[in-house]
Jmol script that loads the backbone (N, CA, C; Angstrom):
load data "model"
ATOM      1  N   MET A   1      13.026  19.707-205.048  1.00  0.00           N
ATOM      2  CA  MET A   1      13.254  18.638-204.974  1.00  0.00           C
ATOM      3  C   MET A   1      14.003  17.941-206.378  1.00  0.00           C
ATOM      4  N   ARG A   2      14.044  16.637-205.621  1.00  0.00           N
ATOM      5  CA  ARG A   2      14.889  15.942-207.034  1.00  0.00           C
ATOM      6  C   ARG A   2      13.520  15.190-207.550  1.00  0.00           C
ATOM      7  N   LEU A   3      13.373  15.048-208.924  1.00  0.00           N
ATOM      8  CA  LEU A   3      12.811  14.179-210.250  1.00  0.00           C
ATOM      9  C   LEU A   3      12.549  12.946-209.517  1.00  0.00           C
ATOM     10  N   THR A   4      13.522  12.417-208.397  1.00  0.00           N
ATOM     11  CA  THR A   4      12.854  11.065-208.094  1.00  0.00           C
ATOM     12  C   THR A   4      12.030  11.306-207.284  1.00  0.00           C
ATOM     13  N   ASP A   5      11.720  12.174-206.515  1.00  0.00           N
ATOM     14  CA  ASP A   5      10.349  12.550-205.256  1.00  0.00           C
ATOM     15  C   ASP A   5       9.883  12.484-205.596  1.00  0.00           C
ATOM     16  N   LEU A   6       9.470  13.309-207.219  1.00  0.00           N
ATOM     17  CA  LEU A   6       7.775  14.120-207.590  1.00  0.00           C
ATOM     18  C   LEU A   6       7.173  13.034-207.685  1.00  0.00           C
ATOM     19  N   PRO A   7       5.514  13.301-207.498  1.00  0.00           N
ATOM     20  CA  PRO A   7       5.010  11.812-207.449  1.00  0.00           C
ATOM     21  C   PRO A   7       4.680  11.949-208.821  1.00  0.00           C
ATOM     22  N   LYS A   8       4.194  10.797-209.141  1.00  0.00           N
ATOM     23  CA  LYS A   8       3.598  10.693-210.284  1.00  0.00           C
ATOM     24  C   LYS A   8       2.663  11.561-210.941  1.00  0.00           C
ATOM     25  N   GLY A   9       2.974  11.290-212.100  1.00  0.00           N
ATOM     26  CA  GLY A   9       1.824  12.453-212.871  1.00  0.00           C
ATOM     27  C   GLY A   9       1.913  13.995-212.410  1.00  0.00           C
ATOM     28  N   VAL A  10       2.638  14.277-211.694  1.00  0.00           N
ATOM     29  CA  VAL A  10       2.284  15.870-211.436  1.00  0.00           C
ATOM     30  C   VAL A  10       3.478  16.345-211.937  1.00  0.00           C
ATOM     31  N   PRO A  11       2.809  17.762-212.869  1.00  0.00           N
ATOM     32  CA  PRO A  11       3.972  18.354-213.512  1.00  0.00           C
ATOM     33  C   PRO A  11       4.632  19.518-212.628  1.00  0.00           C
ATOM     34  N   ALA A  12       5.958  19.019-213.041  1.00  0.00           N
ATOM     35  CA  ALA A  12       6.510  20.396-212.937  1.00  0.00           C
ATOM     36  C   ALA A  12       7.850  20.766-213.782  1.00  0.00           C
ATOM     37  N   PHE A  13       8.880  21.404-213.514  1.00  0.00           N
ATOM     38  CA  PHE A  13       9.627  21.852-214.251  1.00  0.00           C
ATOM     39  C   PHE A  13      10.841  21.962-214.002  1.00  0.00           C
ATOM     40  N   VAL A  14      11.659  21.813-214.751  1.00  0.00           N
ATOM     41  CA  VAL A  14      13.289  21.439-214.506  1.00  0.00           C
ATOM     42  C   VAL A  14      13.911  22.532-213.918  1.00  0.00           C
ATOM     43  N   GLU A  15      14.412  22.697-213.228  1.00  0.00           N
ATOM     44  CA  GLU A  15      15.572  24.118-212.559  1.00  0.00           C
ATOM     45  C   GLU A  15      16.906  23.935-212.587  1.00  0.00           C
ATOM     46  N   ARG A  16      17.622  22.387-212.790  1.00  0.00           N
ATOM     47  CA  ARG A  16      18.879  22.481-213.116  1.00  0.00           C
ATOM     48  C   ARG A  16      19.243  21.112-212.925  1.00  0.00           C
ATOM     49  N   VAL A  17      20.584  20.595-213.410  1.00  0.00           N
ATOM     50  CA  VAL A  17      20.761  18.774-213.146  1.00  0.00           C
ATOM     51  C   VAL A  17      22.281  19.159-212.814  1.00  0.00           C
ATOM     52  N   ASP A  18      22.311  18.602-211.884  1.00  0.00           N
ATOM     53  CA  ASP A  18      23.687  18.798-211.073  1.00  0.00           C
ATOM     54  C   ASP A  18      25.170  18.139-211.492  1.00  0.00           C
ATOM     55  N   ASP A  19      26.292  18.632-211.434  1.00  0.00           N
ATOM     56  CA  ASP A  19      27.079  17.798-212.361  1.00  0.00           C
ATOM     57  C   ASP A  19      27.779  17.348-210.937  1.00  0.00           C
ATOM     58  N   ALA A  20      28.726  16.065-211.032  1.00  0.00           N
ATOM     59  CA  ALA A  20      29.334  15.539-209.867  1.00  0.00           C
ATOM     60  C   ALA A  20      30.559  15.981-210.034  1.00  0.00           C
ATOM     61  N   SER A  21      31.194  16.175-211.202  1.00  0.00           N
ATOM     62  CA  SER A  21      32.377  16.665-211.712  1.00  0.00           C
ATOM     63  C   SER A  21      32.511  18.031-212.553  1.00  0.00           C
ATOM     64  N   ALA A  22      33.313  18.658-213.178  1.00  0.00           N
ATOM     65  CA  ALA A  22      33.543  19.882-214.000  1.00  0.00           C
ATOM     66  C   ALA A  22      32.885  19.504-215.513  1.00  0.00           C
ATOM     67  N   ARG A  23      33.533  18.355-215.881  1.00  0.00           N
ATOM     68  CA  ARG A  23      32.815  17.917-217.420  1.00  0.00           C
ATOM     69  C   ARG A  23      32.313  16.342-216.668  1.00  0.00           C
ATOM     70  N   ASP A  24      30.990  16.659-216.323  1.00  0.00           N
ATOM     71  CA  ASP A  24      30.489  15.373-216.048  1.00  0.00           C
ATOM     72  C   ASP A  24      29.330  15.042-217.312  1.00  0.00           C
ATOM     73  N   PRO A  25      30.052  13.792-218.449  1.00  0.00           N
ATOM     74  CA  PRO A  25      29.235  13.440-219.660  1.00  0.00           C
ATOM     75  C   PRO A  25      28.090  13.364-218.812  1.00  0.00           C
ATOM     76  N   ILE A  26      27.347  12.649-217.913  1.00  0.00           N
ATOM     77  CA  ILE A  26      25.979  12.741-217.818  1.00  0.00           C
ATOM     78  C   ILE A  26      24.765  13.357-217.456  1.00  0.00           C
ATOM     79  N   ALA A  27      25.880  14.297-216.977  1.00  0.00           N
ATOM     80  CA  ALA A  27      24.853  15.864-216.938  1.00  0.00           C
ATOM     81  C   ALA A  27      25.158  16.310-217.958  1.00  0.00           C
ATOM     82  N   GLN A  28      26.239  16.546-218.621  1.00  0.00           N
ATOM     83  CA  GLN A  28      25.901  16.852-219.950  1.00  0.00           C
ATOM     84  C   GLN A  28      25.007  16.252-220.850  1.00  0.00           C
ATOM     85  N   ARG A  29      24.843  14.710-221.046  1.00  0.00           N
ATOM     86  CA  ARG A  29      23.694  14.159-221.874  1.00  0.00           C
ATOM     87  C   ARG A  29      22.446  14.431-221.375  1.00  0.00           C
ATOM     88  N   LEU A  30      22.246  14.648-220.658  1.00  0.00           N
ATOM     89  CA  LEU A  30      21.292  15.133-219.716  1.00  0.00           C
ATOM     90  C   LEU A  30      20.208  16.696-220.240  1.00  0.00           C
ATOM     91  N   ARG A  31      21.030  17.402-220.357  1.00  0.00           N
ATOM     92  CA  ARG A  31      21.002  18.552-220.685  1.00  0.00           C
ATOM     93  C   ARG A  31      20.622  18.563-222.095  1.00  0.00           C
ATOM     94  N   ASP A  32      21.492  17.492-223.000  1.00  0.00           N
ATOM     95  CA  ASP A  32      21.196  17.552-224.061  1.00  0.00           C
ATOM     96  C   ASP A  32      20.317  17.037-224.851  1.00  0.00           C
ATOM     97  N   LEU A  33      19.619  15.959-223.669  1.00  0.00           N
ATOM     98  CA  LEU A  33      18.063  15.243-223.866  1.00  0.00           C
ATOM     99  C   LEU A  33      17.217  16.189-223.878  1.00  0.00           C
ATOM    100  N   GLY A  34      17.228  17.340-223.402  1.00  0.00           N
ATOM    101  CA  GLY A  34      16.304  18.552-222.685  1.00  0.00           C
ATOM    102  C   GLY A  34      15.571  19.189-221.345  1.00  0.00           C
ATOM    103  N   PHE A  35      16.547  18.474-220.278  1.00  0.00           N
ATOM    104  CA  PHE A  35      16.448  18.352-219.171  1.00  0.00           C
ATOM    105  C   PHE A  35      17.198  20.189-218.809  1.00  0.00           C
ATOM    106  N   VAL A  36      16.744  21.247-219.191  1.00  0.00           N
ATOM    107  CA  VAL A  36      17.215  22.495-219.349  1.00  0.00           C
ATOM    108  C   VAL A  36      15.801  23.335-218.091  1.00  0.00           C
ATOM    109  N   PRO A  37      16.746  24.360-217.689  1.00  0.00           N
ATOM    110  CA  PRO A  37      15.936  25.150-216.630  1.00  0.00           C
ATOM    111  C   PRO A  37      14.270  25.796-217.516  1.00  0.00           C
ATOM    112  N   GLY A  38      13.425  25.332-216.903  1.00  0.00           N
ATOM    113  CA  GLY A  38      11.699  25.546-217.348  1.00  0.00           C
ATOM    114  C   GLY A  38      11.328  24.761-218.227  1.00  0.00           C
ATOM    115  N   GLU A  39      12.244  23.622-218.759  1.00  0.00           N
ATOM    116  CA  GLU A  39      11.290  22.561-219.798  1.00  0.00           C
ATOM    117  C   GLU A  39       9.955  22.154-218.591  1.00  0.00           C
ATOM    118  N   PRO A  40       8.693  21.637-219.020  1.00  0.00           N
ATOM    119  CA  PRO A  40       7.926  20.678-217.741  1.00  0.00           C
ATOM    120  C   PRO A  40       8.459  19.721-218.046  1.00  0.00           C
ATOM    121  N   VAL A  41       8.321  19.170-216.852  1.00  0.00           N
ATOM    122  CA  VAL A  41       8.750  17.385-216.527  1.00  0.00           C
ATOM    123  C   VAL A  41       7.447  16.738-216.067  1.00  0.00           C
ATOM    124  N   ARG A  42       7.761  15.605-216.190  1.00  0.00           N
ATOM    125  CA  ARG A  42       6.520  14.880-215.322  1.00  0.00           C
ATOM    126  C   ARG A  42       6.810  13.361-215.184  1.00  0.00           C
ATOM    127  N   LEU A  43       6.477  12.935-214.110  1.00  0.00           N
ATOM    128  CA  LEU A  43       7.268  11.226-213.983  1.00  0.00           C
ATOM    129  C   LEU A  43       6.101  10.744-214.667  1.00  0.00           C
ATOM    130  N   VAL A  44       5.915   9.688-215.181  1.00  0.00           N
ATOM    131  CA  VAL A  44       4.697   9.184-215.778  1.00  0.00           C
ATOM    132  C   VAL A  44       4.874   7.827-215.175  1.00  0.00           C
ATOM    133  N   ALA A  45       5.689   7.152-214.542  1.00  0.00           N
ATOM    134  CA  ALA A  45       5.689   5.603-213.995  1.00  0.00           C
ATOM    135  C   ALA A  45       7.116   5.187-213.534  1.00  0.00           C
ATOM    136  N   ARG A  46       6.749   4.423-212.316  1.00  0.00           N
ATOM    137  CA  ARG A  46       8.007   4.267-211.623  1.00  0.00           C
ATOM    138  C   ARG A  46       8.085   2.139-211.625  1.00  0.00           C
ATOM    139  N   ALA A  47       9.402   1.830-211.659  1.00  0.00           N
ATOM    140  CA  ALA A  47       9.580   0.174-211.616  1.00  0.00           C
ATOM    141  C   ALA A  47       8.322   0.056-210.428  1.00  0.00           C
ATOM    142  N   PRO A  48       8.262  -1.519-210.267  1.00  0.00           N
ATOM    143  CA  PRO A  48       7.904  -1.823-208.739  1.00  0.00           C
ATOM    144  C   PRO A  48       9.182  -1.236-208.227  1.00  0.00           C
ATOM    145  N   TRP A  49       8.762  -1.635-207.077  1.00  0.00           N
ATOM    146  CA  TRP A  49       9.498  -1.871-205.534  1.00  0.00           C
ATOM    147  C   TRP A  49      10.011  -0.514-205.958  1.00  0.00           C
ATOM    148  N   SER A  50       9.635   1.015-206.082  1.00  0.00           N
ATOM    149  CA  SER A  50      11.077   1.819-206.576  1.00  0.00           C
ATOM    150  C   SER A  50      12.584   1.270-206.890  1.00  0.00           C
ATOM    151  N   ALA A  51      12.358   0.642-207.575  1.00  0.00           N
ATOM    152  CA  ALA A  51      13.257  -0.111-208.821  1.00  0.00           C
ATOM    153  C   ALA A  51      14.021   0.675-209.920  1.00  0.00           C
ATOM    154  N   ASP A  52      14.828   0.687-210.658  1.00  0.00           N
ATOM    155  CA  ASP A  52      15.150   1.094-212.070  1.00  0.00           C
ATOM    156  C   ASP A  52      14.080   0.250-213.032  1.00  0.00           C
ATOM    157  N   PRO A  53      13.729   1.083-214.212  1.00  0.00           N
ATOM    158  CA  PRO A  53      14.083   2.626-214.003  1.00  0.00           C
ATOM    159  C   PRO A  53      12.629   3.459-214.102  1.00  0.00           C
ATOM    160  N   LEU A  54      12.891   4.989-213.808  1.00  0.00           N
ATOM    161  CA  LEU A  54      11.991   5.418-213.832  1.00  0.00           C
ATOM    162  C   LEU A  54      11.244   6.140-215.878  1.00  0.00           C
ATOM    163  N   LEU A  55      10.022   6.139-216.027  1.00  0.00           N
ATOM    164  CA  LEU A  55       9.714   6.934-216.998  1.00  0.00           C
ATOM    165  C   LEU A  55       9.422   7.896-216.749  1.00  0.00           C
ATOM    166  N   VAL A  56      10.245   9.178-218.010  1.00  0.00           N
ATOM    167  CA  VAL A  56       9.783  10.476-217.275  1.00  0.00           C
ATOM    168  C   VAL A  56       9.628  10.984-218.905  1.00  0.00           C
ATOM    169  N   GLN A  57       8.898  12.195-218.794  1.00  0.00           N
ATOM    170  CA  GLN A  57       8.777  12.910-220.109  1.00  0.00           C
ATOM    171  C   GLN A  57       8.447  13.997-219.587  1.00  0.00           C
ATOM    172  N   ILE A  58       9.584  14.869-220.725  1.00  0.00           N
ATOM    173  CA  ILE A  58      10.436  15.998-220.772  1.00  0.00           C
ATOM    174  C   ILE A  58       9.775  16.682-222.366  1.00  0.00           C
ATOM    175  N   GLY A  59       8.848  17.651-222.216  1.00  0.00           N
ATOM    176  CA  GLY A  59       7.952  18.346-223.395  1.00  0.00           C
ATOM    177  C   GLY A  59       7.211  17.431-223.660  1.00  0.00           C
ATOM    178  N   SER A  60       7.471  16.462-225.049  1.00  0.00           N
ATOM    179  CA  SER A  60       6.715  15.561-225.690  1.00  0.00           C
ATOM    180  C   SER A  60       7.296  14.528-225.269  1.00  0.00           C
ATOM    181  N   THR A  61       8.593  14.313-225.042  1.00  0.00           N
ATOM    182  CA  THR A  61       9.153  12.953-225.353  1.00  0.00           C
ATOM    183  C   THR A  61       9.779  12.277-224.443  1.00  0.00           C
ATOM    184  N   ARG A  62       9.371  11.119-224.132  1.00  0.00           N
ATOM    185  CA  ARG A  62       9.733   9.538-222.685  1.00  0.00           C
ATOM    186  C   ARG A  62      10.937   8.962-222.657  1.00  0.00           C
ATOM    187  N   PHE A  63      11.877   9.492-221.751  1.00  0.00           N
ATOM    188  CA  PHE A  63      12.885   9.104-221.200  1.00  0.00           C
ATOM    189  C   PHE A  63      12.469   7.704-220.456  1.00  0.00           C
ATOM    190  N   ALA A  64      13.318   6.335-220.615  1.00  0.00           N
ATOM    191  CA  ALA A  64      13.742   5.754-219.044  1.00  0.00           C
ATOM    192  C   ALA A  64      14.620   5.960-218.502  1.00  0.00           C
ATOM    193  N   LEU A  65      14.894   6.469-216.904  1.00  0.00           N
ATOM    194  CA  LEU A  65      16.142   7.181-216.565  1.00  0.00           C
ATOM    195  C   LEU A  65      15.997   6.023-215.107  1.00  0.00           C
ATOM    196  N   ARG A  66      17.178   5.577-214.973  1.00  0.00           N
ATOM    197  CA  ARG A  66      18.313   5.474-213.599  1.00  0.00           C
ATOM    198  C   ARG A  66      17.784   6.509-212.962  1.00  0.00           C
ATOM    199  N   ARG A  67      17.635   5.931-211.180  1.00  0.00           N
ATOM    200  CA  ARG A  67      17.250   6.728-210.667  1.00  0.00           C
ATOM    201  C   ARG A  67      18.223   7.213-210.158  1.00  0.00           C
ATOM    202  N   ALA A  68      19.690   7.295-210.608  1.00  0.00           N
ATOM    203  CA  ALA A  68      21.121   7.800-210.446  1.00  0.00           C
ATOM    204  C   ALA A  68      20.622   8.995-211.130  1.00  0.00           C
ATOM    205  N   GLU A  69      20.649   8.588-212.188  1.00  0.00           N
ATOM    206  CA  GLU A  69      20.846  10.055-213.311  1.00  0.00           C
ATOM    207  C   GLU A  69      19.359  10.842-212.812  1.00  0.00           C
ATOM    208  N   ALA A  70      17.989  10.464-212.703  1.00  0.00           N
ATOM    209  CA  ALA A  70      17.256  11.443-212.206  1.00  0.00           C
ATOM    210  C   ALA A  70      17.563  12.113-211.329  1.00  0.00           C
ATOM    211  N   GLY A  71      17.959  11.214-210.469  1.00  0.00           N
ATOM    212  CA  GLY A  71      18.045  12.133-208.913  1.00  0.00           C
ATOM    213  C   GLY A  71      19.037  13.002-209.116  1.00  0.00           C
ATOM    214  N   ARG A  72      19.814  13.704-210.067  1.00  0.00           N
ATOM    215  CA  ARG A  72      20.816  14.818-210.419  1.00  0.00           C
ATOM    216  C   ARG A  72      19.787  15.978-210.682  1.00  0.00           C
ATOM    217  N   VAL A  73      18.715  15.643-211.081  1.00  0.00           N
ATOM    218  CA  VAL A  73      17.393  16.737-211.878  1.00  0.00           C
ATOM    219  C   VAL A  73      16.701  17.422-210.782  1.00  0.00           C
ATOM    220  N   SER A  74      16.794  18.538-210.222  1.00  0.00           N
ATOM    221  CA  SER A  74      16.205  19.596-209.898  1.00  0.00           C
ATOM    222  C   SER A  74      15.148  19.782-210.156  1.00  0.00           C
ATOM    223  N   VAL A  75      14.033  19.772-209.604  1.00  0.00           N
ATOM    224  CA  VAL A  75      12.682  20.268-210.303  1.00  0.00           C
ATOM    225  C   VAL A  75      12.178  20.968-209.285  1.00  0.00           C
ATOM    226  N   SER A  76      10.707  21.767-209.602  1.00  0.00           N
ATOM    227  CA  SER A  76       9.623  23.055-208.961  1.00  0.00           C
ATOM    228  C   SER A  76       8.451  22.501-209.580  1.00  0.00           C
ATOM    229  N   LEU A  77       7.429  23.037-208.745  1.00  0.00           N
ATOM    230  CA  LEU A  77       6.457  23.345-209.274  1.00  0.00           C
ATOM    231  C   LEU A  77       5.652  24.099-209.844  1.00  0.00           C
ATOM    232  N   GLU A  78       6.698  25.339-209.731  1.00  0.00           N
ATOM    233  CA  GLU A  78       6.073  26.676-210.309  1.00  0.00           C
ATOM    234  C   GLU A  78       6.991  26.683-211.332  1.00  0.00           C
ATOM    235  N   ALA A  79       6.998  27.441-212.676  1.00  0.00           N
ATOM    236  CA  ALA A  79       7.785  27.576-213.697  1.00  0.00           C
ATOM    237  C   ALA A  79       8.926  28.225-213.463  1.00  0.00           C
ATOM    238  N   VAL A  80      10.063  27.645-214.027  1.00  0.00           N
ATOM    239  CA  VAL A  80      11.293  28.053-213.914  1.00  0.00           C
ATOM    240  C   VAL A  80      11.546  29.120-215.364  1.00  0.00           C
ATOM    241  N   GLY A  81      12.106  30.764-215.075  1.00  0.00           N
ATOM    242  CA  GLY A  81      12.793  30.991-216.642  1.00  0.00           C
ATOM    243  C   GLY A  81      13.547  30.155-217.167  1.00  0.00           C
ATOM    244  N   HIS A  82      13.861  30.156-218.450  1.00  0.00           N
ATOM    245  CA  HIS A  82      14.903  30.217-219.393  1.00  0.00           C
ATOM    246  C   HIS A  82      15.693  31.695-219.597  1.00  0.00           C
ATOM    247  N   ASP A  83      15.725  32.423-218.224  1.00  0.00           N
ATOM    248  CA  ASP A  83      16.771  33.221-218.825  1.00  0.00           C
ATOM    249  C   ASP A  83      18.531  32.759-218.046  1.00  0.00           C
ATOM    250  N   THR A  84      18.547  31.569-217.385  1.00  0.00           N
ATOM    251  CA  THR A  84      19.766  31.101-216.843  1.00  0.00           C
ATOM    252  C   THR A  84      20.515  29.987-217.499  1.00  0.00           C
ATOM    253  N   ASP A  85      21.723  29.844-217.646  1.00  0.00           N
ATOM    254  CA  ASP A  85      22.368  29.065-218.507  1.00  0.00           C
ATOM    255  C   ASP A  85      22.215  27.374-218.536  1.00  0.00           C
ATOM    256  N   VAL A  86      23.240  27.120-218.393  1.00  0.00           N
ATOM    257  CA  VAL A  86      23.203  25.750-217.915  1.00  0.00           C
ATOM    258  C   VAL A  86      23.650  25.594-216.516  1.00  0.00           C
ATOM    259  N   VAL A  87      24.800  26.313-216.189  1.00  0.00           N
ATOM    260  CA  VAL A  87      25.103  26.243-214.371  1.00  0.00           C
ATOM    261  C   VAL A  87      24.698  27.329-213.615  1.00  0.00           C
ATOM    262  N   GLY A  88      23.591  27.910-214.238  1.00  0.00           N
ATOM    263  CA  GLY A  88      22.636  28.706-213.467  1.00  0.00           C
ATOM    264  C   GLY A  88      22.870  30.004-213.304  1.00  0.00           C
ATOM    265  N   ALA A  89      23.843  30.671-213.707  1.00  0.00           N
ATOM    266  CA  ALA A  89      24.325  32.328-213.897  1.00  0.00           C
ATOM    267  C   ALA A  89      23.345  32.771-214.842  1.00  0.00           C
ATOM    268  N   ALA A  90      22.854  34.384-214.624  1.00  0.00           N
ATOM    269  CA  ALA A  90      22.127  34.700-215.177  1.00  0.00           C
ATOM    270  C   ALA A  90      22.928  35.107-216.726  1.00  0.00           C
ATOM    271  N   VAL A  91      21.774  35.261-217.456  1.00  0.00           N
ATOM    272  CA  VAL A  91      22.966  35.362-218.331  1.00  0.00           C
ATOM    273  C   VAL A  91      22.426  37.159-219.612  1.00  0.00           C
TER     274      VAL A  91
END
end "model"
wireframe off; spacefill off
backbone 0.3
color backbone group
């Protein structure tokens, strides 16, 4: 499921961040902000009429994200282990 599809207030866990290209700066920035496999995430609020931005909590920090960026983040309702690197290969 994409972060944009997560119901408001439902706890989830980051599975991965999708890269649009080999050296995608937006995907890397999301990872730098803490969107890494296994991190708890929650959609706190949506702008009216499903517009931008979304208020997202990762760990104890909140971020306002555009739907385009939030749509790159895959989440799961079940915990994901920290035993994968940023591209998903087992370590």
